[in-house]
Each structure stands twice: as structure tokens, then as C-alpha cells.
C-alpha positions in Angstrom: 1.0 11.6 -56.8 3.7 11.3 -59.4 4.3 8.4 -61.7 6.9 7.2 -59.2 4.0 6.9 -56.8 2.4 4.3 -59.1 5.4 2.0 -58.6 5.7 0.7 -55.0 9.1 -0.7 -54.2 7.7 -2.2 -51.0 10.3 -0.7 -48.7 10.6 2.6 -46.8 13.4 4.2 -48.7 13.4 7.3 -46.6 14.2 5.4 -43.5 17.4 4.0 -44.9 20.9 5.4 -44.2 22.5 7.1 -47.2 25.0 5.0 -49.0 28.6 5.8 -48.7 30.8 7.6 -51.2 31.4 5.3 -54.2 34.9 4.0 -54.8 34.0 3.0 -58.3 35.2 6.2 -60.2 37.6 4.1 -62.3 35.1 1.3 -63.1 33.6 0.7 -66.5 30.2 -0.8 -66.9 28.6 -2.0 -70.2 25.0 -2.7 -71.2 24.5 -5.7 -73.4 21.0 -5.5 -75.0 19.6 -8.0 -77.3 16.9 -6.1 -79.1 15.8 -2.4 -79.7 13.0 -2.7 -82.2 10.1 -1.3 -80.2 9.2 1.8 -78.0 9.9 0.0 -74.7 13.4 -0.9 -75.7 14.0 2.6 -77.0 12.8 4.1 -73.8 15.0 1.6 -71.9 18.1 2.8 -73.8 17.2 6.4 -73.3 16.7 5.9 -69.6 20.1 4.1 -69.4 21.8 6.9 -71.3 20.2 9.6 -69.2 21.1 8.2 -65.8 24.5 6.8 -66.6 25.6 10.0 -68.2 24.8 11.8 -64.9 26.8 9.1 -63.0 29.8 9.5 -65.3 29.7 13.3 -65.0 29.5 12.9 -61.2 32.6 10.6 -61.2 30.7 7.6 -59.8 31.9 5.4 -62.7 34.3 6.1 -65.5 32.2 4.7 -68.4 28.7 3.2 -68.9 28.5 2.3 -72.6 25.5 0.6 -74.2 25.5 -2.0 -77.0 22.6 -3.6 -78.8 22.9 -6.6 -81.1 21.6 -6.3 -84.7 19.4 -9.4 -84.4 17.8 -11.1 -81.4 20.2 -14.0 -81.6 21.9 -15.6 -78.5 25.0 -16.4 -80.6 25.4 -12.8 -81.6 24.9 -11.6 -78.0 27.3 -14.2 -76.7 30.0 -12.9 -79.1 29.2 -9.3 -77.9 29.7 -10.4 -74.3 33.0 -12.0 -75.2 34.1 -8.8 -76.9 33.2 -6.9 -73.7 35.5 -9.3 -71.7 38.3 -8.5 -74.1 37.7 -4.8 -73.7 38.1 -5.1 -69.9 34.8 -3.9 -68.6 34.4 -4.3 -64.8 30.6 -5.1 -65.0 28.2 -6.1 -67.7 24.5 -5.3 -67.3 22.6 -7.8 -69.5 19.1 -8.0 -71.1 19.5 -11.5 -72.4 18.1 -13.1 -75.6 17.8 -16.4 -73.7 17.9 -17.5 -70.1 20.2 -20.4 -70.8 22.0 -19.9 -74.2 24.2 -17.1 -72.9 25.3 -19.0 -69.7 28.6 -20.0 -71.3 29.6 -16.4 -72.2 28.3 -15.2 -68.8 30.5 -17.8 -67.0 33.5 -16.6 -69.1 32.8 -13.1 -67.9 32.5 -14.1 -64.3 35.7 -16.2 -64.5 37.5 -13.0 -65.8 36.4 -11.2 -62.7 33.5 -9.3 -64.3 30.3 -8.6 -62.4 27.2 -9.6 -64.5 23.8 -8.3 -63.6 20.9 -9.5 -65.8 17.4 -7.9 -65.9 14.2 -8.2 -67.8 15.6 -11.1 -69.9 17.5 -12.8 -67.1 20.1 -15.6 -67.2 20.3 -18.8 -65.1 24.1 -19.0 -64.7 24.6 -19.0 -60.9 27.5 -16.5 -61.0 25.2 -13.8 -62.4 22.8 -11.5 -60.5 19.2 -11.4 -61.6 16.7 -8.6 -61.3 13.5 -10.5 -61.9 9.9 -9.5 -62.7 7.0 -11.8 -62.0 6.0 -12.0 -65.7 4.0 -15.1 -65.1 2.0 -13.2 -62.5 1.6 -10.4 -65.0 -0.1 -12.8 -67.4 -2.3 -14.3 -64.7 -3.3 -10.8 -63.5 -4.8 -10.0 -66.9 -7.2 -12.9 -66.6 -8.1 -12.0 -63.1 -9.0 -8.5 -64.2 -11.1 -9.8 -67.1 -12.8 -12.3 -64.8 -13.9 -9.4 -62.5 -15.1 -7.4 -65.5 -16.6 -10.3 -67.5 -17.9 -12.9 -65.0 -19.7 -14.8 -67.9 -16.4 -15.1 -69.7 -16.1 -15.5 -73.5 -13.5 -15.8 -76.2 -10.1 -14.1 -75.8 -7.4 -13.2 -78.3 -3.8 -13.5 -77.0 -1.1 -11.3 -78.5 2.3 -12.8 -77.7 5.6 -11.1 -77.8 8.9 -12.0 -79.5 9.1 -15.7 -80.1 11.9 -17.6 -78.3 12.4 -14.9 -75.6 11.9 -16.0 -72.0 9.7 -13.0 -71.2 7.2 -14.1 -73.9 7.1 -17.7 -72.5 6.6 -16.5 -68.9 3.7 -14.1 -69.7 2.1 -16.7 -71.9 2.4 -19.3 -69.1 0.7 -16.9 -66.7 -2.2 -16.3 -69.1 -2.5 -20.1 -69.7 -2.7 -20.6 -65.9 -5.2 -17.8 -65.5 -7.5 -19.3 -68.2 -7.2 -22.8 -66.6 -8.4 -21.2 -63.3 -11.2 -19.3 -65.0 -12.6 -21.8 -67.5 -15.4 -19.4 -68.5 -12.7 -18.0 -70.9 -11.3 -19.6 -74.0 -8.3 -18.5 -76.0 -9.8 -18.4 -79.4 -6.7 -17.3 -81.2 -3.1 -16.2 -80.7 -0.7 -14.2 -82.8 2.8 -12.8 -82.2 3.0 -9.0 -82.0 6.7 -8.8 -81.3 5.9 -6.1 -78.6 5.4 -3.6 -81.5 2.2 -1.8 -82.4 2.6 -2.1 -86.2 3.4 -5.8 -86.1 0.5 -6.4 -83.7 -1.9 -4.5 -85.9 -1.0 -6.6 -89.0 -1.1 -9.8 -87.1 -4.5 -9.1 -85.5 -5.9 -7.9 -88.8 -4.8 -11.1 -90.4 -6.5 -13.4 -87.9 -9.7 -11.5 -87.1 -11.7 -12.9 -90.1 -11.4 -16.4 -88.7 -12.3 -15.6 -85.1 -15.6 -15.6 -83.3 -16.8 -12.7 -81.1 -13.9 -11.6 -78.9 -14.6 -10.1 -75.5 -11.0 -9.5 -74.4 -7.5 -9.2 -75.7 -4.6 -10.2 -73.4 -1.3 -8.8 -74.3 2.4 -8.4 -73.4 3.0 -4.7 -74.1 3.4 -2.6 -77.2 0.4 -4.2 -78.9 -2.8 -2.7 -77.4 -3.1 0.3 -79.8 -2.4 -1.9 -82.8 -5.0 -4.3 -81.7 -7.6 -1.6 -81.3 -6.8 -0.2 -84.8 -7.3 -3.7 -86.3 -10.6 -4.2 -84.6 -11.8 -0.8 -85.8 -10.7 -1.4 -89.3 -12.5 -4.7 -89.4 -15.7 -3.0 -88.1 -15.8 -5.3 -85.1 -16.8 -4.2 -81.6 -13.9 -3.2 -79.4 -13.2 -5.8 -76.7 -11.5 -5.0 -73.4 -7.9 -4.7 -74.5 -5.2 -4.9 -71.8 -2.7 -2.2 -72.5 1.1 -2.0 -72.0 1.8 1.5 -70.8 2.7 2.9 -74.2 1.8 6.5 -74.8 -0.3 5.9 -77.9 -2.3 3.2 -76.0 -2.9 5.5 -73.0 -4.0 8.4 -75.4 -6.4 6.1 -77.3 -7.7 4.7 -74.0 -8.3 8.3 -72.6 -10.1 9.2 -75.9 -12.4 6.2 -75.7 -13.1 6.7 -72.0 -14.2 10.3 -72.7 -16.2 9.3 -75.7 -18.0 6.2 -74.6 -16.8 5.3 -71.0 -14.3 2.6 -72.2 -12.6 0.9 -69.3 -9.5 -1.2 -69.1 -6.1 -1.4 -67.3 -2.5 -1.3 -68.3 0.7 -3.0 -67.1 4.3 -3.4 -68.0 7.7 -3.5 -66.5 9.1 0.1 -66.4 11.8 0.6 -69.1 13.9 2.3 -66.4 14.6 -1.0 -64.8 17.9 -0.8 -66.8 18.9 2.0 -64.5 18.1 -0.1 -61.5 20.4 -2.8 -62.9 23.1 -0.2 -63.4 23.0 0.9 -59.8 23.0 -2.7 -58.6 26.1 -3.4 -60.6 27.7 -0.2 -59.2 26.9 -1.2 -55.7 28.4 -4.7 -56.2 31.6 -3.1 -57.6 31.6 -0.8 -54.6 31.7 -3.8 -52.2 28.1 -3.9 -51.3 26.7 -7.4 -50.3 23.9 -8.0 -52.8 21.7 -11.1 -52.9 21.8 -12.9 -56.3 18.1 -12.6 -56.9 16.2 -9.3 -56.6 12.7 -8.4 -57.5 11.1 -5.3 -59.1 7.3 -4.9 -59.3 5.1 -4.3 -62.4 4.1 -0.8 -63.1 0.3 -0.6 -63.4 -2.0 2.1 -64.8 -5.6 2.0 -63.8 -8.7 3.9 -64.8 -8.1 6.3 -61.8 -4.4 6.9 -62.6 -4.7 7.1 -66.4 -4.6 10.9 -66.7 -1.6 11.2 -64.5 0.3 8.5 -66.3 -0.6 10.0 -69.7 0.6 13.4 -68.7 3.9 12.0 -67.5 4.6 9.8 -70.5 6.3 11.5 -73.5 4.7 11.2 -76.9 5.8 8.0 -78.5 7.2 6.8 -75.2 6.4 4.4 -72.4 5.3 5.1 -68.8 8.5 4.6 -66.8 10.6 5.6 -63.8 14.3 6.3 -63.6 15.7 4.4 -60.6 17.9 6.2 -58.2 20.8 5.0 -56.1 18.5 5.0 -53.1 16.0 2.9 -55.0 18.6 0.3 -55.6 19.6 0.2 -52.0 15.9 -0.3 -51.1 15.5 -3.2 -53.5 18.7 -4.8 -52.2 17.5 -4.3 -48.5 14.1 -5.9 -49.4 15.9 -9.0 -50.7 18.2 -9.5 -47.6 
């Protein structure tokens, strides 16, 4: 089984008719990205560049440029979108800093005849399309896993993501709901790791002296390895740390498994979801009827699939999948 086999789209792609020849060879698509300061975002941009370069070479679209704001600020990203409108792009693929603060700029784009497809950080403006992930379910699933492993419960440390971003709020909400349903657990402390290992390591190291015994660490991705290093540096027992599909996390997990039988699990949205959004935008421009709301599953790595995922994940990268045109058609079909 390949890494693609780890991610079930929930539809039989091989049973679908092949899509027709694209009539979008003169269309220009832009990626508006609000943040690039961690390995997941870097992998996302690399995936976008890889797949869209092939699409441009094949004559499927004329351009597929990517733009990232210097700061994670909705006002800056709104200005970026307005600049894309002036530049005459036919579609904007959007990873948004806020689900609501960009709605005005998105509506301006729609009114100018531009297709807007949001993903990961989605927007609520009705004219836009949304490729959503059940981030709340991702948070709750971490507690479910810990409840199965630790039926007696205990104290948890929560590492949150980038403050003010909807993804952080959704995962945190799922964790909160999970703890409410499993009251043998208590969130003994919380820090922001900004989805980055170095930030998470410093934040966890700073809070550990004030915390009681910790049996589990719930995370958002990009923070598991940093948490492990902080616990080791403090000389404290390593709890069950939920990982986020980063290569350094998986490598550390494999080493610990081989050394002492360490067990955990890992989950994250695949960075390649940007390529799914690209294909969805292309299909809309090509006249395909596409529901406004689409869903993509979380990519999980388990104790049984760890070696396979680690082998397929580049050093310093994130376990991922580049979506194909057929994958996009499958996701669209599943939503109809």
C-alpha cells in the first residue's frame, strides 16, 4: 500500500468516466496563502508548484501563480486578493487568515466574475466554494484515542496552533468536546505552538515546571517533536504525544518504538489539499457543476503504517498526497 492508500476518498475513482478535455488553456489561477512559516505550509506550496507546473506545461491552464502574505493578517490578505482582481485572474484558490474577515474581498472577486475556492482556512462568503476538513472531529479523535489507551485518564497538555486562525479554534473545540465526554481527563495546561516545532518546544519548556504529571499531549500538527524534546530536556517521563505527520515526528516515533515500544498515532490534513483546490477551481472554470461545500478526510498514520509513511515522507517534510484531476472529480461526485 502506498501513502495514497492511507487516505480514503470514500468513492470508487476507478469506476468514474474520464473527464473531458479542458477548455481552460487560457485561464489564469492564483493561490492566495496567508502563512508559510512551518513545514506543513512549505510542503503545501511545494505540492502546489509541482502539480500546477505540470498543468501549465500540459496546456490545461495558462498560469497558476502562488502568493503568500508576509504576515498572517486578514487586512493584508484582503489587499492581496484585491490586487489579484486587478490583475485579471480567472480563479483564486484561497487559504484564508479568517473565515469572515476576508468575505468582503471575496465578494469583490466574485462580483468581478472570478471563481474563489477556499481550503484549509475556509471562508463563509456564500459565493465562494469551500473544501472543508472536519478539524473539530480531528480534535475529538485525539481524545478518543487517548481514552482507549488510558482508560483511567489523567492530565493533558494541549498545544494549540496559530492564535486567531479558524483551524486552531476548530481543533481546540473538538478537544474541548472530547474532554467533556471523557471527564477522566483534565487539560492541565495549554500553550500556542504556532504549528512549528521550535515554537512548540520553547512554549512547552516554559510551562512544564508549573505542570503536574502529564499523561498525554494533544496537538494540532508541527508540534509533536518539539514537545518530545521539551519533556526530555526537563527529565520528565514522555507522555503519549499525538503527532502531526511531520517527518521529524515520525522518525522520532520510530526510534522510540524500536527502543522502548513507544506507541502513539499521527494525524493531519495532507498539505497536497492545495492541489485538490486547484483542480476544483479548474473544473469550475471548465463548466463542471460543483457543489459549494466539499469534504476531504484527515490523513492518519498508525503504529501499523508508520514505517510506510516515514519511508514516503521526505526529510524535513510532511506526509502528503498530490491530488489528481480524477481525485477532484471523485470528491465532487461524493458531494453531489
